[in-house]
Short mmCIF file of the C-alpha atoms (twelve columns), coordinates in Angstrom:
data_MODEL
# 
_entry.id   MODEL 
# 
loop_
_atom_site.group_PDB 
_atom_site.id 
_atom_site.type_symbol 
_atom_site.label_atom_id 
_atom_site.label_alt_id 
_atom_site.label_comp_id 
_atom_site.label_asym_id 
_atom_site.label_seq_id 
_atom_site.Cartn_x 
_atom_site.Cartn_y 
_atom_site.Cartn_z 
_atom_site.pdbx_PDB_model_num 
ATOM 1   C CA . MET A 1   -214.286 42.968 -74.295 1 
ATOM 2   C CA . PRO A 2   -215.587 46.150 -76.197 1 
ATOM 3   C CA . TYR A 3   -215.070 44.606 -80.054 1 
ATOM 4   C CA . ASP A 4   -216.528 41.192 -81.826 1 
ATOM 5   C CA . LEU A 5   -213.933 38.497 -81.572 1 
ATOM 6   C CA . THR A 6   -215.710 36.425 -84.253 1 
ATOM 7   C CA . LYS A 7   -215.426 39.256 -86.831 1 
ATOM 8   C CA . THR A 8   -212.034 40.922 -85.696 1 
ATOM 9   C CA . HIS A 9   -208.766 39.392 -87.180 1 
ATOM 10  C CA . TYR A 10  -205.154 41.050 -87.371 1 
ATOM 11  C CA . SER A 11  -202.150 39.517 -89.651 1 
ATOM 12  C CA . LEU A 12  -199.752 40.883 -86.888 1 
ATOM 13  C CA . SER A 13  -199.800 40.881 -83.014 1 
ATOM 14  C CA . LEU A 14  -197.086 41.953 -80.743 1 
ATOM 15  C CA . GLN A 15  -196.535 42.700 -77.290 1 
ATOM 16  C CA . LYS A 16  -195.285 46.575 -76.778 1 
ATOM 17  C CA . ASP A 17  -194.887 48.559 -73.746 1 
ATOM 18  C CA . VAL A 18  -196.968 51.301 -72.946 1 
ATOM 19  C CA . ALA A 19  -195.410 54.939 -72.733 1 
ATOM 20  C CA . SER A 20  -194.537 56.345 -69.353 1 
ATOM 21  C CA . GLY A 21  -197.370 58.066 -67.846 1 
ATOM 22  C CA . GLN A 22  -199.772 56.539 -69.958 1 
ATOM 23  C CA . THR A 23  -202.342 53.587 -69.431 1 
ATOM 24  C CA . VAL A 24  -204.465 51.574 -71.944 1 
ATOM 25  C CA . ASP A 25  -207.728 50.999 -69.938 1 
ATOM 26  C CA . ARG A 26  -209.972 49.523 -72.708 1 
ATOM 27  C CA . GLU A 27  -209.563 46.936 -75.580 1 
ATOM 28  C CA . GLY A 28  -210.404 47.988 -78.754 1 
ATOM 29  C CA . VAL A 29  -208.794 51.554 -78.834 1 
ATOM 30  C CA . VAL A 30  -206.498 52.764 -81.434 1 
ATOM 31  C CA . LEU A 31  -202.720 53.068 -80.502 1 
ATOM 32  C CA . ARG A 32  -200.391 54.725 -81.997 1 
ATOM 33  C CA . SER A 33  -196.609 54.508 -81.652 1 
ATOM 34  C CA . VAL A 34  -194.115 56.943 -79.779 1 
ATOM 35  C CA . LEU A 35  -190.156 56.939 -79.428 1 
ATOM 36  C CA . GLU A 36  -188.794 56.770 -75.611 1 
ATOM 37  C CA . ALA A 37  -185.366 56.461 -74.969 1 
ATOM 38  C CA . GLY A 38  -184.719 54.979 -78.524 1 
ATOM 39  C CA . VAL A 39  -187.551 52.488 -78.146 1 
ATOM 40  C CA . GLU A 40  -190.872 52.142 -79.731 1 
ATOM 41  C CA . LYS A 41  -193.750 52.070 -77.190 1 
ATOM 42  C CA . VAL A 42  -197.579 52.555 -77.423 1 
ATOM 43  C CA . GLN A 43  -200.259 54.925 -76.175 1 
ATOM 44  C CA . LYS A 44  -203.998 55.837 -77.022 1 
ATOM 45  C CA . ALA A 45  -204.439 57.666 -80.219 1 
ATOM 46  C CA . ASP A 46  -206.078 60.884 -80.121 1 
ATOM 47  C CA . ASP A 47  -207.026 64.010 -82.436 1 
ATOM 48  C CA . SER A 48  -204.304 66.269 -81.556 1 
ATOM 49  C CA . ALA A 49  -202.517 65.805 -84.708 1 
ATOM 50  C CA . ALA A 50  -203.020 64.222 -88.420 1 
ATOM 51  C CA . THR A 51  -199.469 62.960 -88.788 1 
ATOM 52  C CA . HIS A 52  -198.994 60.402 -85.799 1 
ATOM 53  C CA . ILE A 53  -198.198 56.682 -86.752 1 
ATOM 54  C CA . ILE A 54  -200.995 54.199 -86.216 1 
ATOM 55  C CA . ALA A 55  -199.575 51.211 -84.221 1 
ATOM 56  C CA . GLY A 56  -202.636 49.104 -84.530 1 
ATOM 57  C CA . PHE A 57  -205.544 48.094 -81.942 1 
ATOM 58  C CA . ALA A 58  -205.638 47.331 -78.266 1 
ATOM 59  C CA . VAL A 59  -205.943 43.771 -77.362 1 
ATOM 60  C CA . SER A 60  -206.192 43.455 -73.518 1 
ATOM 61  C CA . ASP A 61  -208.293 41.951 -70.911 1 
ATOM 62  C CA . ASN A 62  -207.096 44.346 -68.117 1 
ATOM 63  C CA . GLU A 63  -210.229 46.248 -67.822 1 
ATOM 64  C CA . THR A 64  -213.760 46.437 -66.742 1 
ATOM 65  C CA . ILE A 65  -215.943 47.686 -69.295 1 
ATOM 66  C CA . GLY A 66  -217.842 50.762 -68.389 1 
ATOM 67  C CA . VAL A 67  -219.124 52.467 -71.580 1 
ATOM 68  C CA . MET A 68  -220.876 50.866 -74.672 1 
ATOM 69  C CA . PRO A 69  -222.685 52.016 -77.974 1 
ATOM 70  C CA . ALA A 70  -226.158 51.243 -78.855 1 
ATOM 71  C CA . VAL A 71  -228.737 51.730 -81.572 1 
ATOM 72  C CA . LEU A 72  -232.375 51.943 -81.687 1 
ATOM 73  C CA . ASP A 73  -234.856 51.988 -84.329 1 
ATOM 74  C CA . ALA A 74  -238.001 53.487 -83.346 1 
ATOM 75  C CA . VAL A 75  -241.351 55.730 -84.207 1 
ATOM 76  C CA . ILE A 76  -241.975 59.126 -82.304 1 
ATOM 77  C CA . PRO A 77  -245.563 58.228 -81.077 1 
ATOM 78  C CA . ALA A 78  -248.592 59.703 -82.867 1 
ATOM 79  C CA . ALA A 79  -251.006 61.937 -81.391 1 
ATOM 80  C CA . PRO A 80  -252.024 62.627 -78.578 1 
ATOM 81  C CA . GLY A 81  -248.285 61.716 -77.627 1 
ATOM 82  C CA . PRO A 82  -246.444 62.009 -75.306 1 
ATOM 83  C CA . TYR A 83  -243.748 62.476 -78.387 1 
ATOM 84  C CA . THR A 84  -241.135 60.235 -76.305 1 
ATOM 85  C CA . VAL A 85  -238.694 57.828 -77.208 1 
ATOM 86  C CA . GLN A 86  -237.157 55.557 -74.584 1 
ATOM 87  C CA . LEU A 87  -233.238 54.881 -74.589 1 
ATOM 88  C CA . LYS A 88  -231.113 53.001 -71.994 1 
ATOM 89  C CA . THR A 89  -230.422 55.175 -68.881 1 
ATOM 90  C CA . ASN A 90  -227.035 57.042 -67.968 1 
ATOM 91  C CA . ILE A 91  -226.112 58.318 -71.524 1 
ATOM 92  C CA . VAL A 92  -222.696 59.693 -72.142 1 
ATOM 93  C CA . GLY A 93  -222.319 63.665 -72.379 1 
ATOM 94  C CA . THR A 94  -224.045 66.498 -71.706 1 
ATOM 95  C CA . PRO A 95  -226.570 68.269 -73.945 1 
ATOM 96  C CA . PRO A 96  -226.798 70.062 -76.212 1 
ATOM 97  C CA . ASN A 97  -223.455 67.973 -77.105 1 
ATOM 98  C CA . SER A 98  -224.277 64.628 -75.556 1 
ATOM 99  C CA . SER A 99  -223.155 61.372 -77.701 1 
ATOM 100 C CA . ILE A 100 -226.620 60.677 -79.045 1 
ATOM 101 C CA . ARG A 101 -227.405 61.231 -82.972 1 
ATOM 102 C CA . VAL A 102 -231.029 61.031 -84.142 1 
ATOM 103 C CA . ALA A 103 -231.573 60.784 -87.794 1 
ATOM 104 C CA . GLU A 104 -234.972 60.116 -89.830 1 
ATOM 105 C CA . VAL A 105 -235.073 57.217 -91.763 1 
ATOM 106 C CA . GLY A 106 -234.511 58.225 -95.229 1 
ATOM 107 C CA . GLY A 107 -233.929 61.957 -94.432 1 
ATOM 108 C CA . SER A 108 -232.115 64.313 -92.182 1 
ATOM 109 C CA . ASP A 109 -230.558 64.248 -88.751 1 
ATOM 110 C CA . PHE A 110 -232.480 66.227 -85.558 1 
ATOM 111 C CA . THR A 111 -230.744 68.591 -83.448 1 
ATOM 112 C CA . GLU A 112 -230.241 68.411 -80.033 1 
ATOM 113 C CA . VAL A 113 -231.508 70.845 -77.782 1 
ATOM 114 C CA . THR A 114 -231.905 71.746 -74.244 1 
ATOM 115 C CA . THR A 115 -235.165 73.045 -74.373 1 
ATOM 116 C CA . ALA A 116 -238.769 72.342 -75.421 1 
ATOM 117 C CA . PRO A 117 -237.818 70.930 -79.014 1 
ATOM 118 C CA . ASN A 118 -239.201 72.569 -82.406 1 
ATOM 119 C CA . ALA A 119 -239.814 70.402 -85.255 1 
ATOM 120 C CA . GLY A 120 -236.880 68.892 -86.633 1 
ATOM 121 C CA . GLU A 121 -235.156 68.726 -82.788 1 
ATOM 122 C CA . PHE A 122 -235.335 66.511 -80.031 1 
ATOM 123 C CA . GLN A 123 -234.738 67.030 -76.240 1 
ATOM 124 C CA . PRO A 124 -232.654 64.249 -74.355 1 
ATOM 125 C CA . ASN A 125 -232.542 63.503 -70.487 1 
ATOM 126 C CA . VAL A 126 -229.355 61.643 -70.314 1 
ATOM 127 C CA . SER A 127 -229.942 60.129 -66.992 1 
ATOM 128 C CA . THR A 128 -233.220 58.462 -67.726 1 
ATOM 129 C CA . GLY A 129 -232.860 58.033 -71.273 1 
ATOM 130 C CA . VAL A 130 -235.913 59.881 -72.312 1 
ATOM 131 C CA . LEU A 131 -235.941 61.684 -75.907 1 
ATOM 132 C CA . THR A 132 -238.634 63.719 -76.069 1 
ATOM 133 C CA . PHE A 133 -239.649 65.316 -79.767 1 
ATOM 134 C CA . ASN A 134 -242.139 67.763 -81.009 1 
ATOM 135 C CA . SER A 135 -245.628 66.953 -82.191 1 
ATOM 136 C CA . GLY A 136 -244.697 67.825 -85.615 1 
ATOM 137 C CA . ASP A 137 -242.431 64.847 -85.915 1 
ATOM 138 C CA . ALA A 138 -245.263 62.590 -84.546 1 
ATOM 139 C CA . GLY A 139 -245.076 59.291 -86.565 1 
ATOM 140 C CA . LYS A 140 -241.599 59.716 -88.359 1 
ATOM 141 C CA . SER A 141 -239.380 56.532 -88.116 1 
ATOM 142 C CA . ILE A 142 -236.058 57.411 -86.646 1 
ATOM 143 C CA . THR A 143 -232.926 55.482 -85.954 1 
ATOM 144 C CA . VAL A 144 -230.563 56.922 -82.535 1 
ATOM 145 C CA . TRP A 145 -227.315 55.950 -82.019 1 
ATOM 146 C CA . TYR A 146 -225.662 56.990 -78.480 1 
ATOM 147 C CA . ARG A 147 -222.995 55.878 -75.974 1 
ATOM 148 C CA . HIS A 148 -224.392 54.829 -72.203 1 
ATOM 149 C CA . ASN A 149 -222.299 54.139 -69.027 1 
ATOM 150 C CA . LEU A 150 -222.889 50.399 -68.084 1 
ATOM 151 C CA . THR A 151 -223.197 49.678 -64.120 1 
ATOM 152 C CA . VAL A 152 -220.429 47.030 -62.699 1 
ATOM 153 C CA . ALA A 153 -223.330 44.551 -62.871 1 
ATOM 154 C CA . GLU A 154 -224.224 45.155 -66.428 1 
ATOM 155 C CA . SER A 155 -220.717 45.007 -67.445 1 
ATOM 156 C CA . ARG A 156 -220.065 41.386 -65.561 1 
ATOM 157 C CA . GLN A 157 -223.248 40.206 -66.911 1 
ATOM 158 C CA . ARG A 158 -222.352 41.100 -70.418 1 
ATOM 159 C CA . PHE A 159 -218.677 40.614 -70.640 1 
ATOM 160 C CA . PHE A 160 -218.080 38.773 -67.306 1 
ATOM 161 C CA . GLN A 161 -215.396 39.563 -64.945 1 
ATOM 162 C CA . ARG A 162 -211.470 38.859 -66.157 1 
ATOM 163 C CA . ASN A 163 -209.530 36.073 -64.554 1 
ATOM 164 C CA . VAL A 164 -208.249 37.840 -61.052 1 
ATOM 165 C CA . ASN A 165 -204.596 36.277 -61.763 1 
ATOM 166 C CA . ASN A 166 -204.380 37.704 -65.355 1 
ATOM 167 C CA . GLU A 167 -202.399 40.908 -64.315 1 
ATOM 168 C CA . ALA A 168 -199.398 40.440 -66.583 1 
ATOM 169 C CA . GLY A 169 -200.380 43.953 -68.578 1 
ATOM 170 C CA . ALA A 170 -201.357 46.129 -65.486 1 
ATOM 171 C CA . LEU A 171 -198.385 44.715 -63.919 1 
ATOM 172 C CA . PHE A 172 -195.864 45.691 -66.356 1 
ATOM 173 C CA . ASN A 173 -197.673 48.182 -68.336 1 
ATOM 174 C CA . THR A 174 -197.787 46.240 -71.454 1 
ATOM 175 C CA . VAL A 175 -200.392 45.637 -74.072 1 
ATOM 176 C CA . VAL A 176 -201.009 43.481 -77.104 1 
ATOM 177 C CA . VAL A 177 -201.241 45.189 -80.528 1 
ATOM 178 C CA . GLY A 178 -203.227 44.124 -83.244 1 
ATOM 179 C CA . GLY A 179 -201.711 45.406 -86.555 1 
ATOM 180 C CA . GLY A 180 -200.761 44.780 -90.021 1 
ATOM 181 C CA . SER A 181 -204.169 44.198 -92.387 1 
ATOM 182 C CA . GLY A 182 -207.328 42.834 -91.129 1 
ATOM 183 C CA . GLU A 183 -210.822 44.070 -89.706 1 
ATOM 184 C CA . VAL A 184 -211.820 45.270 -86.453 1 
ATOM 185 C CA . TRP A 185 -215.328 45.118 -85.432 1 
ATOM 186 C CA . THR A 186 -215.035 47.921 -82.524 1 
ATOM 187 C CA . PHE A 187 -217.557 49.312 -80.134 1 
ATOM 188 C CA . GLU A 188 -214.861 52.227 -79.661 1 
ATOM 189 C CA . TYR A 189 -216.219 54.865 -82.015 1 
ATOM 190 C CA . ASP A 190 -217.800 58.140 -82.182 1 
ATOM 191 C CA . THR A 191 -221.952 57.709 -82.136 1 
ATOM 192 C CA . ASN A 192 -222.408 61.297 -83.398 1 
ATOM 193 C CA . VAL A 193 -221.047 61.050 -86.955 1 
ATOM 194 C CA . ASP A 194 -222.639 59.471 -90.014 1 
ATOM 195 C CA . TRP A 195 -220.836 56.371 -90.731 1 
ATOM 196 C CA . THR A 196 -221.978 55.978 -94.423 1 
ATOM 197 C CA . THR A 197 -220.047 59.238 -95.403 1 
ATOM 198 C CA . ALA A 198 -216.931 57.126 -94.399 1 
ATOM 199 C CA . LYS A 199 -214.882 55.536 -97.146 1 
ATOM 200 C CA . PRO A 200 -215.633 53.366 -99.227 1 
ATOM 201 C CA . GLY A 201 -219.307 54.320 -99.433 1 
ATOM 202 C CA . GLY A 202 -218.391 58.122 -98.841 1 
ATOM 203 C CA . THR A 203 -215.409 60.316 -99.508 1 
ATOM 204 C CA . ALA A 204 -214.534 60.996 -95.633 1 
ATOM 205 C CA . ASP A 205 -211.288 59.906 -94.161 1 
ATOM 206 C CA . ILE A 206 -211.733 57.560 -90.941 1 
ATOM 207 C CA . THR A 207 -209.454 59.141 -88.111 1 
ATOM 208 C CA . THR A 208 -208.387 58.848 -84.782 1 
ATOM 209 C CA . GLY A 209 -210.525 60.986 -82.162 1 
ATOM 210 C CA . PRO A 210 -210.138 61.858 -78.528 1 
ATOM 211 C CA . ASP A 211 -209.021 59.113 -76.093 1 
ATOM 212 C CA . GLY A 212 -208.529 56.431 -78.721 1 
ATOM 213 C CA . ILE A 213 -212.148 56.359 -80.377 1 
ATOM 214 C CA . LEU A 214 -212.411 56.222 -84.237 1 
ATOM 215 C CA . THR A 215 -214.334 59.103 -85.935 1 
ATOM 216 C CA . ILE A 216 -214.412 60.747 -89.377 1 
ATOM 217 C CA . GLY A 217 -212.698 63.871 -90.183 1 
ATOM 218 C CA . GLY A 218 -211.288 66.394 -87.840 1 
ATOM 219 C CA . THR A 219 -208.044 66.996 -86.857 1 
ATOM 220 C CA . GLY A 220 -206.838 63.273 -85.889 1 
ATOM 221 C CA . THR A 221 -204.598 61.030 -88.097 1 
ATOM 222 C CA . PRO A 222 -206.320 59.087 -90.807 1 
ATOM 223 C CA . ILE A 223 -206.261 54.997 -90.361 1 
ATOM 224 C CA . PRO A 224 -204.097 53.616 -93.233 1 
ATOM 225 C CA . GLY A 225 -206.148 51.847 -95.608 1 
ATOM 226 C CA . GLY A 226 -209.225 52.427 -93.332 1 
ATOM 227 C CA . LYS A 227 -212.416 51.441 -94.955 1 
ATOM 228 C CA . VAL A 228 -215.911 50.905 -93.416 1 
ATOM 229 C CA . VAL A 229 -217.188 47.482 -93.771 1 
ATOM 230 C CA . HIS A 230 -220.036 47.695 -91.410 1 
ATOM 231 C CA . VAL A 231 -222.369 50.710 -90.318 1 
ATOM 232 C CA . PRO A 232 -223.459 50.059 -87.005 1 
ATOM 233 C CA . ASP A 233 -227.196 49.543 -86.806 1 
ATOM 234 C CA . SER A 234 -229.728 48.068 -84.609 1 
ATOM 235 C CA . ASP A 235 -228.994 44.652 -85.262 1 
ATOM 236 C CA . ASP A 236 -225.029 45.067 -84.624 1 
ATOM 237 C CA . ALA A 237 -223.613 47.925 -82.976 1 
ATOM 238 C CA . ALA A 238 -220.197 47.454 -83.810 1 
ATOM 239 C CA . LEU A 239 -218.402 49.574 -86.314 1 
ATOM 240 C CA . GLY A 240 -216.760 47.217 -89.028 1 
ATOM 241 C CA . LEU A 241 -213.313 48.756 -90.244 1 
ATOM 242 C CA . ALA A 242 -210.911 47.185 -92.293 1 
ATOM 243 C CA . PHE A 243 -207.457 48.461 -92.090 1 
ATOM 244 C CA . ASN A 244 -203.742 48.350 -93.798 1 
ATOM 245 C CA . LEU A 245 -201.214 49.318 -91.235 1 
ATOM 246 C CA . PRO A 246 -197.448 49.786 -92.863 1 
ATOM 247 C CA . GLY A 247 -194.820 47.618 -91.122 1 
# 
């Protein structure tokens, strides 16, 4: 499951029908309410509007986990190099807009490029997971946030295989919605943003991003009562979020 069960709790848990033509394929994604033939249903939230009604978070085992975030603390090697850092393979996204964020510890973010990097830049190989830096950045301590694709074997090793007879959600196209007030420690978040700038430590609103993930700012809907209680780090890659949803 793509959230931490030991730290996640909801004050309200309701079974809801999924909107026609929609699927909820991942646990931990943000869901929004829609009205269909006079009946409330849910679908994955997105960044298409700032005025959607947030229903809660998906609680479901009807899935095979395919993508996970990771956080790595590293040091760019000193001379004579090579000035590379190894991540996990099969990283999500296409350079120069992959899911990778690199920041110097106590300093600024690096810029992602597709050619040989200058100082303050990095060039990723998303297939092999190798990040290449400029010699001018040798010796700098960095933190890297990114999302990577799991193989089926990796997914089952980490999350096990769901019960083959537990298919009600898929059969009836329903999902449990965790709502009310509480905290969710989720892996469904945007790794390209600086979560220290979100409320309450910063001023940025926590909002809905594409395909049900959480992000900061942008054009999505703010999470009611949303505040970060844990910024993803190398000890725990989950994003901890407190919320207080109406209803």
